[in-house]
N, C-alpha and C positions, 0 to 999 in steps of 0.2 A: 593742370587742366584749366585753371582760372585765366591763364594767359592765352588760351587757344580760341580763335574765332571760328575756325572750321578745319575739317580734315578733307583732303583730296586723296582718293584712292584710284589708281590707274592699274588695270590688269594688262600686263604685257604691253606697255606703250611702245610705239615704234618711232616716236619723235627722237631725232638725233640729240636733242638737248637733254633728254632723260638718260642718264648713264650712271655707272657706279653701283649697279645692283643687278640681281637676277630675279625673274618672276615679276611680281607686282611691285608697285611703288606707292608709298604713303607719304604725303606731305602735310605738315601741320602749319597752318597760317596763324600767326600771332595777331592779337587785337591791336587796334590803333586808337589814338585819341581823336576826338572830334571837337566841335565848337561848344559842346556841353561838358561840364565837369561831371564825371561819373566815377563811382568807386564802390568797393564792396569789402566786407570783412567776414571771415568765418573762423570758427574754432571747433576742434574736435579733441576730446580727451577721454582718458580712461585709466583706472587703477585696478588693483587686485580686488577692491571692494565690489566690482561688477562681475566677479567670477565666483564659482563655488568650488568646493573641495572635490577631489576625485573619489572613487569608490572606497579607497582606504582611509578617507578622511584627511588626506594631505592636500593643502592648498597649493596655489601656483607660486607662492612666494611674492615678494614685493616687486611690483613693476609700475611703470608710469608711461603714459602716452599723451603727448600734447602737440597738436598741429595748429599753427596760426598761419592764415593766408589772407593777404590784403592786396587790393588793386586800386589804382587811381589813374584816371586819364582825363585829358582836357586840352584846351588851347593855351599856347604860349603867345602866339600872335594869331588873332582870329582869321580864319580862312587861309592861313599861310603855314603856320608852324604848330604842330601838335605833339603831345607826349603821352606815353603810356608806361606805367610802372607796376610791376607785380613783385611781391616779396613773400617768401615762404620760410617758416621757421619750424623745425621739427626737433623735439626733445623726447627721446624714447629710451627707456631702460627696461631690461628683461632679466629675469632671474636664471641663475644656474643653481638649481636647488637639489642636486644629487647629494644624498646624505651618506655618511660613513658610519658603519656599525654592523655588528653580526646579527643582532636580534631585533633590528628595526622592522616595522611593518612596511608594506608597499613594495613596488617593483623598482622604483628609481633609487636604489640603494647599492652602494659599493660595499660588499660584505667582507670587509677586513676590519680587524680591531683598530681602534683609534691609537692604541699603544704602539702599533707598528709604525704609524705615521710619526709619532713622537720620537721613536728610536731613530728613524731615518732623518728627521729634521736635526737631531742631535749630531748624527754623523756628518751631515752636510756642513753644519756650523763648525764642528771641532776639526774636521779633516780638510775641508775645502774653504772655510771661512765664508760660506755662502748661506743665505737665508732663502729657502725655496718657497716660502709663503705658506699661507694657511690652508685649511681644508673645509672651512665653514662655507655654507651657501653664500654666493656673492651675486652682485648685479653688474651687468655689462650695459654700456651705453651705445646707442646709435643715434647720432645727432647730425643735422645738416642745416645749412642756410642757403637759400637760393634768391637771386635778385635778377630781374629782367628789366632793362631800361630801353625804351624804343622811342625814336623821334621820326616824325613824318614831316618833311619840309618841301612845300611847293615852291621851288625856286622861281618858277614862272609858269606860264600856261603849258610849256612844253617839257619841263624837266622836274622830276620829283626825286628827292634824295631821302633814303631811309637808312640811317645808321641804327644798329641794335647791338647791345652787349648783354651777354648772359653769363652770370657768375654762380658757381656752385662750390661750396666748401663743406666737406663731409668727413666724419670720423666714425670708426666702427671698432669697438673693442673685440679683439680676436685672440686666438692662440690657446685658449683653454677649452678642453673637451672633457666632459664628465658624464659617465654613464655607469651601468652596472658592471661593465667589463673593462673600463679604462677610466683613469682618474688623474687629473692634472693638479699639481700644486699651484697656489694662487699667483706666484710671481712669474709664471710662464706667459702671462698675458702681454700682448703688444697692441698698439693702436694703429689701425690701417687708416691713413690720412689720404684724402683725395681732394685736390683743388683744380678746378677747371674754369678757365676764362675764355669765352668765345666772342669775338667781335666781328660783325658783319656790316658792310656798307654797300648799298645797292642804289644805282642811279638808273632810273627809267626815263628815256627820252623819246619824244616824238619829233621826227624831222619831216616837215611837210605833211602831205596828206597820205602818203603811202610808204613811209619809211619809219622804222622803230628800232631802238637800240636798248639793250639791257646789259649793264656792266655790274659785276659783283666781285667784291674782295672779302675774303674770310681769313681770319687768323684765330687759331685755337691753341691755347696753352694748357697742358695737362701735367700735373705733378702728383705722382702716386708714390707713397713710401710706407714702409712698415716700421713704425717708431717703437723701438724696444724701450719699455718703461722701467725695467729693473736692471740690476747689474748684469753686465755681459758674462754669460755662463753657458757652457756646453749643454746640449740636449742629452739627458740621461734617461734611458728607459729601464725601469726596474721591474722584473717579473716577480709576481707574487702568486698566491694560491691559484692553481689551475691555469686558465687562459687569461687571467686578469693581469693588468700591468699598471704601473705608476709612471708618470712623466714629470720631470723637473728640468729647469733650464729653458732656454729659448729654442723653439723648433728649428731644425736644421735648415729649412728653406726660408726662415724669417730673420736670420741673424744679420744679413747684409743684403737688403733687397729694396731697390728704388728704381722707378722708371720715370724719365722726363720725356715729354713729347711736345714738339712744336710743329704745327701744321699750317701751311700757307696755301691759299687757293685763289686764283684769279680766273674769272669766266666772263666772256663777252659774246653776246649774240646780236647780230644785226639782221633785221628782217626787212625785205622789200616786197611789197604787194604789187604784182604785175599782172593785171587782168585776173585770169583764173589760176595764176601761179602765185605761191607764197615762197619766196626764196630766202633761205637762212644761211648766213656765213658766220661761223663762230670759232672760238678757241676756248679750251679748258686746260688749265695748267695747275699742277699741284707739286708742292715741295714738302717732303716729310723729313723731320730731323728727330733722332732718338738718342737718348743717353740712358743706358741700362746698367745699373750696378746689381750684380747677382753673384754672390760667393756662397755656394753651398758649404755648410759646416764651417763657417767663418770662425765660430767659437769652438767647434768640435761636436762630435756625436759618439756616444758609446752605449752599450747595452749590458745590463748586469742581471745575473741570476745566481742562485745557489748551484754549486757543482761539487763533484767528487774528485779529489786529487788522485794521482797514480798510486799513492800509498793507501787509498781507501778512506781517507778522512773527508768528511763533508764540510764544506765551507758555506756558511749561510749567506744569503743575499746581502744582509747587513754587513758581514765581514768582508765580502767581496767588494762592496762599495767603499768600505773603509780602506781596503788595501789598494783600490784602484785597479781591480782585476776584471776587465770585461770578459764575457763568455762567448762561445761560438754562436753565430747567428744561424738559426735553422732555415732562414730564407735565402742563404747563400750556398749554392752547390749542395754538398752532402752534409753541411753543418760543420765542416772542419775549419771554417774560417770565421773570424769575427770582424765586425766593422768598427774601426776606430779612426774617424776622419777628422781632419783639422786643416786650417789654412796655412799656407807656407808663409815664410817671413815676408816675402815680396807682397803677398796679398794683404798681410797685416799692416804693412807700412804704406803701401801705395793705393790700396783699395781700387784696383783697376776696373774701369768701366768700359763697356762696349758702346762705342759711339759710331753711328752711321747715319746716312741720309739717302733719300731717293728722290728723283725728279721725274715727273710724268708730264709730258707735253702732248697736247692734242689739238687738232684742227679739223674742221668738218664743213661740208656744204650739203644743204638739203633743199629739195624742191617738192613742195606739196601742190599737186595739180588737181583741182576740182574738175575732173573730166566731164562729168554729168552731175545732175542733181543727186544721183544716188551712188556715184562712184568717185572716190578720192584715191589718187595714187601718190605714194611718197617715194 
């Protein structure tokens, strides 16, 4: 918000230059530099010391919030070239403080003995050579950096060029879910990374006393990916007491997931004032390019539970995991099938991506006629 000069809100605008939306339209106009140097800085922060315990005497766990925002604007060449810069830095960490134990107080407790986790960790290590991670409360980070740079250049009395670049780099720790009914081992986490760079150049021109032109070019580059932090390992869901379950490995939708987007836009609007008429001739053209890597179950997915053999022997969930014996999935049909998914050899070696593009071309003509002082026809 520190970079915003004002907001414009239009309710169902009829102007042909307003497109690409339904209902109302909201435009944010960024600040510009002037002949005076102006700047600002603000900070907002917080830690667990500013919060109290819940009714059971359990605190929030360690967290930290820090927001830094700074702006600076002024002249490069007085009356001709101006700059405006705003930068934002966020560092935030939040706790996942679900505890494990049978006799612990409070509601945010996964009520299974710690010994069960120790046994399963041993199975993962000895059978699969995999370390699923710990069960202690942990902290997840949500960080981002934002930078906006804008120039306003009065080329001459009739032409004004405004280039602007907006950069965003963000990360968010995800993949771990912990509650009273479900619990994830620590190495299930991945980092969702998003980088966006948007460049805009706009040229406003006055041609004589009654003609105006606005040309705008926009390029937006977006890169989103789910960065697996630990060893590549299938998702394994392990049923324990009642409706509770444990999860280990990387989530089935996060094992190979990335989206690249490149968006190009060129718009030009020429306006001619002719008496009571305002004539507009314009074009709006957009090119979209996408590259999407998504392979569900790239490492694999399976579900384990205790079960009874045809001979009447009961196989514990620990033994089923050790033997690599998935169980029927009650969410598939009548439960007579189990889900054991994995990527084919081609997916493993080639990691195929869906690549496609779209082109949208548009042209339009508009006449705004001020028929009377109280009547305008478009």
